[in-house]
C-alpha positions as CSV (number, residue, x, y, z in Angstrom):
1,X,45.8,-11.0,-86.5
2,X,42.0,-10.5,-88.6
3,X,40.5,-7.0,-88.3
4,X,37.4,-8.8,-86.2
5,X,40.1,-9.7,-83.5
6,X,42.0,-6.2,-83.6
7,X,38.6,-4.5,-83.3
8,X,37.5,-6.7,-80.2
9,X,40.9,-5.3,-78.9
10,X,40.2,-2.2,-79.1
11,X,37.2,-2.1,-78.3
12,X,38.2,-3.5,-74.9
13,X,40.9,-1.5,-74.1
14,X,38.0,1.0,-74.6
15,X,35.2,-0.2,-72.3
16,X,39.1,-0.3,-70.0
17,X,39.8,2.7,-70.2
18,X,36.6,4.7,-69.6
19,X,36.1,2.3,-66.6
20,X,39.0,3.8,-65.1
21,X,37.7,7.8,-66.0
22,X,34.8,6.7,-64.4
23,X,36.8,6.0,-61.1
24,X,37.0,9.7,-60.4
25,X,37.8,10.7,-56.8
26,X,35.6,11.0,-54.3
27,X,33.4,14.0,-52.4
28,X,33.3,13.3,-48.7
29,X,31.7,15.9,-46.0
30,X,33.1,16.1,-42.8
31,X,30.8,14.7,-40.0
32,X,31.1,17.2,-37.0
33,X,29.8,15.3,-34.8
34,X,33.2,12.3,-35.7
35,X,35.2,15.7,-36.1
36,X,37.3,16.2,-33.3
37,X,40.5,18.3,-33.6
38,X,42.1,18.7,-29.8
39,X,46.0,19.7,-28.9
40,X,47.9,19.0,-26.0
41,X,50.9,21.0,-24.7
42,X,52.4,20.9,-21.2
43,X,52.2,23.5,-17.9
44,X,55.8,24.1,-17.7
45,X,56.7,20.9,-17.7
46,X,54.4,19.1,-15.5
47,X,50.8,18.4,-16.1
48,X,49.4,18.5,-20.0
49,X,47.3,21.1,-21.2
50,X,44.1,19.6,-23.2
51,X,42.1,21.6,-25.4
52,X,39.3,21.0,-28.4
53,X,38.0,23.3,-31.1
54,X,34.2,22.8,-31.5
55,X,33.4,24.6,-34.7
56,X,34.5,22.7,-37.6
57,X,33.9,22.4,-41.1
58,X,35.4,21.2,-44.4
59,X,35.4,18.7,-47.4
60,X,37.5,15.4,-48.3
61,X,38.3,14.0,-51.5
62,X,39.9,10.1,-52.5
63,X,40.5,8.3,-55.3
64,X,42.0,4.7,-53.5
65,X,42.2,3.6,-56.9
66,X,44.8,6.6,-57.8
67,X,46.3,6.4,-54.0
68,X,45.3,10.7,-54.5
69,X,43.6,12.5,-51.8
70,X,42.6,16.1,-50.9
71,X,41.3,18.1,-47.8
72,X,39.9,21.5,-46.6
73,X,39.0,22.2,-42.9
74,X,38.6,25.4,-41.5
75,X,38.7,25.5,-37.8
76,X,36.8,28.5,-35.9
77,X,39.2,29.0,-33.2
78,X,37.0,30.9,-30.6
79,X,35.3,27.8,-30.3
80,X,38.2,27.0,-28.6
81,X,36.5,24.9,-25.1
82,X,39.0,23.7,-22.2
83,X,36.2,23.5,-20.3
84,X,37.7,26.0,-17.8
85,X,36.0,29.6,-19.3
86,X,39.0,31.9,-17.9
87,X,41.5,30.0,-19.9
88,X,39.6,29.7,-22.6
89,X,39.1,33.6,-22.5
90,X,42.9,33.6,-22.5
91,X,43.6,31.7,-25.1
92,X,41.0,33.5,-28.0
93,X,43.4,36.4,-26.8
94,X,45.9,38.9,-28.5
95,X,48.0,36.4,-26.4
96,X,47.5,33.7,-28.3
97,X,44.6,32.6,-31.3
98,X,43.6,35.8,-31.7
99,X,40.3,34.7,-32.1
100,X,38.6,38.0,-32.9
101,X,41.5,39.4,-35.7
102,X,42.2,35.7,-36.7
103,X,38.2,34.0,-36.4
104,X,39.5,30.7,-38.5
105,X,42.9,28.5,-39.0
106,X,42.9,26.4,-41.8
107,X,44.5,23.1,-43.0
108,X,45.0,22.5,-47.0
109,X,46.4,19.9,-48.0
110,X,48.9,18.8,-50.3
111,X,49.6,15.7,-50.8
112,X,48.4,12.7,-49.4
113,X,51.1,9.7,-48.5
114,X,49.5,6.4,-48.9
115,X,51.1,2.3,-47.1
116,X,49.1,-0.3,-49.1
117,X,45.4,0.9,-49.5
118,X,45.9,3.1,-46.7
119,X,46.2,6.8,-46.0
120,X,49.3,7.4,-43.9
121,X,50.2,10.7,-44.0
122,X,49.1,14.1,-45.4
123,X,50.9,16.5,-45.8
124,X,49.6,19.9,-46.2
125,X,49.6,23.3,-45.4
126,X,48.5,25.2,-41.8
127,X,47.5,29.1,-41.0
128,X,46.8,30.3,-38.0
129,X,47.2,34.4,-37.3
130,X,47.8,34.7,-40.7
131,X,50.9,33.0,-40.9
132,X,50.9,29.1,-43.2
133,X,53.4,26.9,-42.2
134,X,53.9,22.8,-43.8
135,X,53.1,20.1,-41.8
136,X,52.9,16.7,-41.5
137,X,49.8,15.1,-39.8
138,X,50.5,11.0,-39.5
139,X,47.5,8.8,-39.6
140,X,47.4,6.0,-35.9
141,X,44.4,4.8,-38.5
142,X,42.3,5.4,-41.4
143,X,40.2,2.5,-42.4
144,X,36.3,3.4,-44.1
145,X,32.9,1.9,-43.8
146,X,29.7,1.4,-45.1
147,X,27.6,3.1,-42.4
148,X,24.4,1.3,-41.7
149,X,22.7,4.7,-40.2
150,X,23.5,7.0,-42.8
151,X,23.6,4.1,-45.8
152,X,26.9,5.9,-47.4
153,X,30.3,5.8,-47.2
154,X,31.9,6.8,-44.1
155,X,36.3,7.4,-43.9
156,X,38.1,8.5,-41.7
157,X,41.2,8.2,-39.7
158,X,43.6,9.4,-36.2
159,X,46.1,11.9,-37.4
160,X,48.6,13.8,-35.7
161,X,51.6,16.5,-35.4
162,X,53.0,17.9,-33.4
163,X,53.8,22.0,-33.9
164,X,55.7,24.8,-32.9
165,X,53.8,27.6,-32.3
166,X,56.2,30.1,-32.2
167,X,56.2,29.4,-36.1
168,X,52.7,31.2,-36.6
169,X,53.7,34.0,-33.8
170,X,52.0,32.8,-31.0
171,X,55.0,33.6,-28.9
172,X,53.3,34.4,-25.2
173,X,54.4,32.5,-21.9
174,X,58.0,30.8,-23.9
175,X,60.6,33.1,-22.2
176,X,59.4,32.3,-18.7
177,X,58.2,28.2,-19.5
178,X,55.1,27.5,-21.3
179,X,56.4,24.8,-24.2
180,X,56.5,25.9,-27.7
181,X,55.5,22.9,-28.6
182,X,51.9,21.7,-29.1
183,X,50.8,18.1,-30.2
184,X,47.3,18.3,-32.5
185,X,45.4,15.5,-32.6
186,X,42.8,15.0,-34.7
187,X,40.2,12.2,-35.7
188,X,38.2,12.7,-38.6
189,X,35.5,11.2,-40.0
190,X,34.0,12.0,-43.9
191,X,30.3,11.0,-45.5
192,X,30.4,10.5,-48.9
193,X,28.9,12.7,-50.8
């Protein structure tokens, strides 16, 4: 092989490596108007109580080529909204979220799991009432699209998990039948920055 061919191969390899290096993770900001953190818990094994947190913020990083990502979300516990004022006040109290002492809950991912090109699970640490537990969010839907109004890429999906609230020290009512299991449903859309 002559020197010109070797030089061409090296140059092509270098350009390819630079191209890969430039495919860095993209940063996305959570869109609060299309992101909802809701919960469901059975009421004494009969109907289902539902509520949501109205104030949340955070960022997502995603490298679709390398199939890695991270998420960091903060939720204001005092923004809980069930549609019933007295119930909201009880949930904000020391019996449940103790929103005055613990005004924020956070989720920080430790790993994204992909199935092909789509995020299928997000593993991370949920901190609530000052206690941190590892949870796995399963993606029921995930995709990215070019938003025609924002003129930017938006990625999002529907994620869910079930937690045991007693693991975070939220034990009120368990002894007399209020379930320990709480289903979390997180609808997320984030806008590329």
